PARODREN-594625 format. One record per atom (N, C-alpha, C, O): residue in one letter; x, z, y. Coordinates in steps of 0.05 Angstrom, whole numbers, plus 5000, padded with zeros to 4 digits. Layout:
PARODREN-594625
AXZY;...
end
This chain:
PARODREN-594625
M511552574702;M513052514728;M510752384746;M509252214737;N510652494772;N508752354791;N509952064800;N512352024802;K508051884806;K508751624815;K507951594843;K505851704852;F509651454859;F508951434888;F509151154895;F510650994882;L507451064917;L507450804930;L508550844956;L507851034970;I510450664965;I511550694991;I511050455008;I511250224999;F510450495034;F509850275053;F511350345077;F511350575085;I512750155089;I514250215114;I513449965132;I513849735125;D512350035157;D511649815175;D513249825201;D512949645218;A515150025205;A516850035227;A519050245220;A518850375200;A521050275237;A523250435232;A522250755229;A523350915215;D520150815246;D519151095245;D516251075238;D514651235249;D515450905221;D512650915211;D512550835182;D512950605174;A512051025165;A511850975138;A509951155124;A509351365134;A509051075101;A507251245084;A508051235057;A508951035046;C507651475043;C508351505015;C506051615003;C505251835012;Y504651494983;Y502251604968;Y502651634940;Y503851464927;P501651874927;P501751884900;P499951664889;P497851584901;L500651564868;L498951354851;L496151464850;L494351294854;S495651714846;S493151824842;S491351814866;S488851844864;A492551764889;A491051724913;A489951454920;A488251424938;F490951254904;F490150984907;F487350954898;F486751024876;A485550854917;A482750804911;A481950514904;A479950454891;G483750324913;G483150034907;G483949864928;G484849964949;M483649604924;M484149414945;M482249174946;M481149094925;T482049084968;T480148844972;T481348644989;T483148715005;V480448384988;V481048185007;V479148185029;V476748125026;A480248245052;A478848275078;A477948015092;A475847975104;A479847835088;A479747555099;A482047405088;A483747505073;D482047155095;D484246995084;D486947105094;D487347145118;A488847155075;A491447255082;A491247565089;A493147665101;T489247695083;T489247975089;T488248145066;T485948095057;I489848335055;I489048505034;I488948805046;I490848885059;K486748945040;K486649235048;K486949395023;K485749335002;M488749605025;M489049795003;M488050065014;M488750135037;W486550195000;W485150455007;W486550684992;W487150664968;F486950905005;F488051134995;F486551395005;F485551405027;S486551604986;S485251854996;S486751925021;S489151865025;S485152055039;S486352125066;S488752335060;S488652515043;S490652275076;S493152425077;S492752665099;S494452845101;I490552655113;I490252885135;I488553085122;I486953025105;A489053335131;A487853575121;A487853595092;A485753665080;G489953555080;G490153565049;G488453365034;G487653415011;G488153155046;G486652935030;G483652955033;G482152825019;H482653125051;H479553145055;H478653025080;H476253045087;G480552895095;G479452765119;G479152995142;G479253235138;A478652875165;A478453075190;A476052965204;A476152925228;G473952915191;G471552795204;G471552515209;G469752405221;G473652375200;G474052085202;G473051935180;G470952005169;T474551735173;T473651555149;T474351695123;T473451585102;E475651895122;E476752035097;E477951835078;E477651865054;A479451635088;A481051465074;A483251355091;A482751295114;D485651325082;D487751185096;D487850895085;D487350835061;L488450705105;L488550425100;L491150315104;L492350365125;V492350135085;V494649985089;V493549705086;V492349625066;T494149555108;T493349275110;T495749105106;T497649125121;L495648935085;L497848765077;L497148455088;L495048345082;T499048355104;T498848075110;T500247915088;T502547975081;V498947715077;V500147545057;V500047245062;V498547175080;T501247085049;T500946795051;T498246725046;T497046865030;A497046535057;A494346465054;A493846355027;A495446195016;D491646445015;D490646364989;D492646454965;D492646324944;T494146674970;T495646774950;T494647084942;T496047224927;E492347154953;E491447414949;E491147504920;E491547744914;L490247324901;L490047414872;L492847444860;L493247614843;K494747284868;K497547314859;K498647574869;K499947714853;V498147644895;V499147914904;V497648134890;V498948334883;F494948114885;F493648324872;F495048374843;F495548594834;K495648144831;K496948174804;K499748304806;K500448464789;S501348244826;S503748374830;S503548664837;S505148814827;I501648754852;I501449034856;I500249154834;I500949384829;A498449054818;A497249184795;A499449204774;A499549414760;D501349024769;D503649044754;D505349284762;D506149444746;A505749304789;A507449534801;A505949794793;A507249974783;V503549824798;V502050084794;V501650144764;V501150374756;A501949924748;A501750004719;A504350094707;A504550174684;G506550084724;G509050204715;G511250034713;G513450134710;K510749754715;K512849564708;K515149564731;K517349484726;S514549654756;S516449674778;S517549924785;S519349944801;F516350124774;F517150414784;F520150454779;F521250404757;K521350554798;K524250644794;K524650884777;K522551024775;S526650954766;S527051174749;S526151444761;S525351634747;N526251444787;N525651694802;N522551694809;N521551874822;G520951484800;G518051494803;G516751374827;G514551454834;Y518151194840;Y516851074864;Y517250754862;Y519050654847;V515550604876;V515850334881;V515250254910;V513250344921;V516850114920;V516350024949;V514449784947;V515249574936;I512049794956;I510249594959;I510949394981;I511149154976;A511449495005;A511949355029;A513849495046;A513449735052;D515949365055;D517849495073;D518649275096;D520349105091;D517349295118;D517649115138;D520249115150;D521248905159;V521549365152;V524249405164;V526249245151;V527749105165;N526349245123;N528449115106;N527348845094;N528748725079;S525048765100;S523648525090;S523748535059;S524548335046;T522948765048;T522948795017;T519748835011;T518349005022;Y519048684993;Y516248684982;Y515948684953;Y517748564940;V514048774942;V513548764912;V512648484905;V512648414881;D511848324924;D511248034918;D512247874942;D512047964965;S513247654937;S514647494959;S512447374978;S513147265000;D510147384970;D507947274989;D506847505009;D505147445027;I507747735005;I507047945025;I508947885049;I511347835044;T508047895073;T509347835096;T509748065117;T511548075133;A507648265114;A507648485133;A505648695123;A503948635106;C506048925133;C503949155127;C503649315153;C505349325171;A501049435154;A500349605176;A499149835163;A497549795145;I499850095173;I498850335160;I496850455183;I497550475206;T494350535173;T492650655190;T491450905176;T490150885155;L492051145189;L491251395178;L488551475184;L487451395205;D487251625166;D484551725171;D484651855199;D486452005205;S482651795215;S482451915242;S480752145243;S480452265264;
end
């Protein structure tokens, strides 16, 4: 079964990536985590842009490692629903895989 990660940053702005598209995550600054995914544009091959989609998570300051671990647990399968998905961040319903995530922003490959 395929596994998917879901991000929702507004009522009409969401992204769903297969776990296989997840490239990794970094701490960009205090309270900011960037998660990189294979581009969802042009079949995952980019369109002359960065060739990666970016989800930026805003987190409570100095909790980045804790959030990393929660996301790692989720992608390791501990949080996947029976139908193969896990919601990492949902700003509309204030639902997050870790209580220290406070917001997300989705940036598609340009």
